[in-house]
C-alpha positions in Angstrom: 59.2 50.6 117.2 62.4 51.4 119.3 65.5 53.2 117.9 69.0 53.9 119.4 70.7 57.3 119.5 74.7 57.4 119.5 76.7 60.6 119.9 80.1 59.3 118.4 83.8 60.1 119.4 84.2 58.9 123.0 86.9 56.4 123.9 85.2 53.4 125.6 87.2 52.6 128.8 86.1 50.2 131.4 85.0 46.6 132.2 82.5 44.6 130.5 81.2 41.2 131.8 80.3 38.9 129.0 76.8 37.4 129.1 76.0 33.6 128.2 76.0 32.5 124.6 72.7 33.1 122.7 73.8 30.4 120.2 74.4 27.9 122.9 71.3 28.5 125.1 68.9 27.8 122.3 69.8 24.2 121.5 70.6 23.4 125.0 67.1 24.7 126.0 65.8 22.6 123.5 67.4 19.4 124.5 65.2 19.7 127.5 62.5 17.7 125.2 65.0 14.6 125.4 63.7 13.9 129.0 60.7 14.0 131.6 63.5 15.4 134.2 64.4 18.8 134.9 67.1 20.5 133.2 68.7 23.4 135.0 70.7 26.0 133.1 72.9 28.6 134.3 74.2 31.6 132.4 71.3 32.1 130.3 71.3 35.5 128.8 68.1 37.7 128.7 67.4 38.3 125.0 63.8 38.3 123.0 65.3 34.9 121.4 65.4 33.4 124.6 61.8 34.8 125.4 60.6 33.4 122.1 61.9 29.9 122.8 60.3 29.8 125.9 56.9 30.5 124.4 57.7 27.8 121.8 58.6 25.1 124.5 55.7 26.0 126.7 53.5 25.6 123.7 54.7 21.9 123.6 54.2 21.4 127.5 57.3 22.7 129.3 57.2 23.8 132.8 59.6 26.6 132.7 60.8 28.9 135.6 63.6 31.4 136.5 65.4 31.9 139.7 67.9 34.6 140.3 70.8 33.8 142.9 72.9 36.4 144.4 76.0 37.6 142.3 79.1 35.9 143.9 81.4 38.9 142.4 82.0 41.1 139.7 84.3 38.4 138.0 82.0 35.4 139.1 81.3 33.0 136.1 77.8 32.6 137.1 75.2 34.9 135.7 72.2 36.3 137.6 69.9 33.9 136.2 69.2 30.4 136.3 66.5 28.5 134.2 64.5 25.4 135.0 62.9 23.5 132.2 60.9 20.1 132.7 59.0 18.4 130.1 57.2 15.8 132.4 54.8 15.3 129.5 54.7 16.5 125.9 51.3 18.1 125.6 51.5 19.1 121.6 53.5 17.8 118.8 53.4 20.8 116.8 55.2 24.2 117.0 53.5 26.9 115.4 54.4 29.6 112.7 53.9 32.7 115.0 56.8 31.9 117.1 59.1 30.1 114.6 58.8 32.8 112.2 60.7 34.9 114.6 63.7 32.9 114.8 65.4 30.1 113.0 66.7 28.2 116.1 63.2 27.2 117.1 63.5 24.6 114.2 65.7 22.5 116.2 62.6 21.3 118.0 61.8 18.9 115.4 64.8 16.5 116.1 64.1 15.7 119.9 60.4 16.1 119.4 60.4 13.5 116.9 62.5 11.1 118.8 60.6 11.2 121.8 57.1 11.1 120.6 57.5 9.6 117.5 55.7 12.8 115.7 56.5 16.4 114.9 54.9 18.9 113.2 57.0 22.4 112.9 56.7 25.4 110.8 59.6 26.3 108.5 62.0 28.6 110.3 62.2 32.5 110.3 65.1 34.7 111.6 67.2 37.0 109.9 67.3 37.5 106.2 71.0 36.6 105.6 70.4 33.9 102.9 68.3 30.8 102.4 69.8 28.5 104.8 67.9 25.4 103.8 66.7 22.9 106.1 67.3 20.2 103.6 70.4 18.6 105.6 68.3 18.5 108.7 65.6 16.3 106.9 67.7 14.2 105.2 69.3 13.3 108.5 66.2 12.6 110.0 65.0 10.3 107.1 68.5 8.6 107.8 67.3 8.0 111.2 64.1 6.2 110.0 61.8 9.5 109.9 59.0 9.9 107.1 59.0 13.5 106.1 56.4 15.3 104.2 56.0 19.1 103.8 52.5 20.6 103.8 51.2 24.4 103.9 54.5 25.6 105.2 55.2 22.9 107.9 57.6 20.0 108.1 55.6 16.8 109.2 58.1 14.2 110.6 56.9 10.7 111.7 58.5 7.6 113.1 56.1 5.3 114.5 58.4 2.6 115.9 61.1 5.3 116.8 64.5 6.5 115.2 67.1 4.0 114.5 70.9 5.0 114.8 72.6 5.5 111.1 75.7 6.8 109.6 74.8 10.6 108.2 77.1 12.4 105.9 76.3 16.3 105.8 77.1 17.9 102.5 78.7 20.7 104.3 79.0 21.6 108.1 75.9 22.9 108.9 75.8 24.1 112.5 71.6 23.6 113.0 71.7 20.4 111.1 74.5 19.1 113.5 72.9 20.0 116.5 69.2 18.9 115.4 70.8 15.4 114.5 72.9 15.0 117.6 69.8 15.5 119.7 67.6 13.2 117.4 70.2 10.6 117.6 70.5 10.7 121.5 67.1 8.8 121.8 67.5 6.6 118.6 68.0 2.9 118.9 71.7 2.2 118.5 74.9 4.0 117.3 74.7 7.2 114.9 77.7 8.8 113.3 77.4 12.3 111.9 80.1 12.8 109.2 81.4 16.4 108.3 79.8 17.9 111.4 79.9 21.5 112.3 82.3 21.5 115.6 81.9 25.1 116.7 82.0 25.7 120.3 78.4 26.2 120.7 77.9 22.6 119.3 80.6 21.4 121.8 78.6 23.0 124.4 75.4 21.3 123.5 77.4 17.9 123.3 78.8 18.6 126.8 75.2 19.2 128.3 73.9 16.0 126.8 76.7 14.1 128.0 75.6 15.3 131.7 72.2 14.2 130.8 73.5 10.6 130.1 74.3 10.4 126.5 77.4 8.8 125.3 78.9 11.1 122.7 82.3 10.8 121.2 83.8 13.6 118.9 86.8 12.7 116.4 87.8 15.7 114.4 84.7 16.7 112.5 82.9 13.1 113.2 80.4 12.8 115.9 79.5 9.5 117.3 76.3 9.1 119.6 75.2 6.1 121.4 71.5 6.5 121.8 69.7 5.6 124.8 66.3 5.8 126.6 67.6 6.6 129.8 68.2 10.2 129.3 68.1 12.3 132.5 68.0 15.7 134.1 71.1 17.7 134.9 72.3 21.1 135.6 74.7 22.9 133.2 76.2 26.3 132.9 76.1 27.9 129.7 79.3 29.1 127.9 79.8 32.9 127.4 79.3 34.6 124.3 82.2 34.7 122.2 80.4 36.9 119.6 79.4 39.3 122.1 83.0 39.3 123.4 84.4 39.8 119.8 82.1 42.7 119.4 83.1 44.7 122.6 86.9 44.1 121.9 86.1 45.6 118.4 84.3 48.5 120.3 87.2 49.1 122.6 90.1 49.2 119.8 87.9 51.1 117.4 87.0 54.0 119.6 90.8 54.0 120.7 90.1 53.0 124.2 90.9 50.1 126.6 88.2 47.5 127.5 88.3 44.7 129.9 86.3 41.6 129.2 85.3 39.3 132.0 83.6 35.8 132.3 85.1 34.7 129.0 87.4 32.1 127.8 89.8 33.9 125.4 90.7 30.6 123.3 87.5 30.8 121.5 88.4 33.8 119.8 92.0 32.9 118.5 91.4 33.7 114.8 89.8 37.1 115.3 92.2 38.2 117.9 95.1 37.3 115.5 93.7 39.9 113.3 93.2 42.3 115.9 96.7 41.9 117.0 98.0 42.2 113.4 96.2 45.2 112.7 97.4 47.1 115.6 95.5 46.3 118.8 97.1 44.9 122.1 95.4 42.0 123.6 96.3 40.6 127.2 94.9 37.3 128.1 94.3 36.2 131.7 91.9 33.4 133.1 88.5 34.0 131.8 89.3 37.9 131.2 91.3 40.0 128.4 92.2 43.5 128.3 92.3 45.1 124.7 93.4 48.4 123.5 94.5 50.3 120.4 98.3 50.9 120.4 99.0 52.4 117.0 97.7 55.6 115.4 96.3 54.0 112.2 95.2 50.3 111.8 96.8 48.1 109.2 94.1 46.7 106.5 93.4 42.9 106.7 92.2 40.2 104.6 89.3 38.0 106.2 87.5 35.0 104.9 84.7 33.5 107.0 85.2 29.9 107.8 84.0 27.1 109.9 85.4 27.0 113.5 88.4 27.4 114.3 88.3 29.9 111.5 87.1 33.4 111.5 83.4 33.3 112.2 80.8 34.9 110.0 79.0 36.3 113.1 81.9 38.7 113.4 82.3 39.7 109.8 79.9 42.8 109.9 81.7 44.1 113.1 85.2 43.9 111.5 84.0 45.5 108.4 83.0 48.6 110.5 86.4 48.3 112.1 88.4 48.0 108.7 86.6 51.4 107.5 89.1 52.8 109.9 92.3 51.1 108.5 94.7 52.9 106.3 94.4 51.0 102.9 92.5 48.2 101.1 90.9 45.5 103.3 89.1 42.6 101.9 86.6 40.3 103.3 85.5 37.2 101.7 81.8 35.8 103.1 81.9 32.0 102.7 79.1 31.0 105.1 76.1 33.0 103.9 75.4 34.1 100.6 73.3 37.4 101.6 75.2 38.8 104.6 76.5 42.1 103.3 73.2 44.0 103.9 75.0 46.3 106.2 77.1 47.6 103.6 74.8 50.2 102.2 74.0 51.5 105.7 77.7 51.9 106.5 78.2 53.7 103.1 75.4 56.0 104.4 77.7 57.0 107.0 80.9 57.7 104.7 82.5 54.1 104.3 83.8 53.3 101.0 83.1 49.7 100.3 82.8 47.7 96.9 80.9 44.6 96.6 81.5 41.7 94.0 79.7 38.8 94.8 80.8 37.3 98.2 83.8 39.7 98.4 83.7 43.2 100.1 86.6 45.5 99.4 86.9 48.0 102.2 89.0 51.3 101.5 90.0 53.2 104.4 90.7 55.2 106.3 87.5 57.2 106.0 85.8 59.5 108.5 82.5 58.0 109.5 79.8 60.7 109.8 76.8 60.2 112.1 73.4 59.4 110.0 70.0 57.7 110.3 70.5 54.2 109.5 68.4 50.9 109.3 69.3 47.4 110.8 68.6 44.6 108.7 69.7 41.8 110.9 71.5 40.7 114.3 75.1 41.4 113.3 74.4 44.0 110.8 72.7 46.2 113.5 75.7 46.1 115.8 78.2 46.9 113.4 76.3 50.0 112.9 76.5 50.5 116.8 80.4 50.3 116.4 80.5 52.8 113.6 78.3 55.2 115.4 80.5 54.9 118.4 83.6 56.0 116.4 81.8 58.5 114.0 81.4 62.2 114.0 78.1 63.5 115.4 74.6 61.7 115.9 73.5 58.6 114.5 70.1 57.2 115.0 69.7 53.3 114.4 66.2 52.3 113.7 64.8 48.7 114.0 66.9 47.6 117.1 64.7 45.0 118.0 67.2 43.0 116.1 69.9 44.0 118.9 67.4 43.0 121.4 67.7 39.2 119.8 71.2 38.9 120.7 72.8 41.6 122.9 71.9 41.5 126.5 71.9 44.9 128.2 74.1 46.7 125.3 73.0 50.2 126.2 74.1 49.7 129.8 77.2 48.0 129.0 78.3 50.9 126.6 77.2 53.7 128.9 79.2 52.0 131.9 82.4 52.4 129.6 81.8 56.0 128.7 79.8 55.6 125.6 76.7 58.2 124.7 73.9 56.1 123.9 70.2 56.1 124.8 67.1 54.1 123.6 64.2 56.1 121.9 60.8 54.5 122.4 58.0 56.1 120.3 59.2 59.6 119.8 60.1 59.7 123.5 63.7 59.6 124.7 64.5 57.3 127.5 68.0 57.2 129.0 69.1 53.9 130.0 
């Protein structure tokens, strides 16, 4: 099992091109189930979660291939990778456990698969261990659209012999996954559907924009989504948005190491809440068209109070990274995690490196400034993994991060991007060092 070795203490200086969004790519790839025509997707990141979803979609009958166009320029908004997906025929109605156990997003196939074929058998999802994240709202919404639902031996079996019918669906809370699943299902339902209290994250809006290009009439009013179902969903070409979580992570890396990072291929308005906090604690952020320049401009960071919230509030996927940063602030910082109930598993690993963090339910209190010392640590989930990378980059001495397969799920070319900015980082493969 791979590990990553980091020697801390170097300022990160340089340019990083932000990859396509993982959290946009996955549901948009799944939306290809809605049509028998080809969906062409640009700016797809090279991640293990993408590879896993490709396997899931191929099992269902997808014809998938990649093409690699010539890079236009270093600041191009076009990636090096284009994916072609075509479901001319659905050859299987079952998404199996082996692949879905590795990622939660695969469960999103149930909505469009059911809508197109009238039947879907999908394993209960896996993914990061950051809370229960039940699928109750997904199933409630599908029932509202006319599906019969039963659960047998770890599988959800959904059936709609006469097709789905539009309806009004009220979500008890703004669930990203449920919103995306139900948008796709409602796109092929008869008549109009309205999803109330929907999650309007940028990645959901990216999915909506793609499905609109495929011919579905979708309107968004505040946190309500109105979908006019149609059987005439066609293929389309679409460019995936850039990854705001990756951008936020590297912005923190630049600040935390006292360096200067330029981020390209990214819309900075997607991170207004985190950027405001970075400015408040002592970072300079200069915004340009699809790029930002960020650097530390104070000797010591100011403490901060953060509460994770649905967009446009502070994203839960940057909580762990900000916790690492706030260990370097002078004074007491507080983070309230309101999205997932079990997303503090990185705390014990940061403490191993010298951080002073107290937990009380969904609240973490960080006492800084503390000197971080390199140590062997264990990654527990995707965002926790990268928080340890940030801590290691600013720590004294050597850090070995184990279980880095979590990082490969969500950060494309992480070692290369850090190396190019002056960080000292290498991957260890089976007791053998491989410099990237």
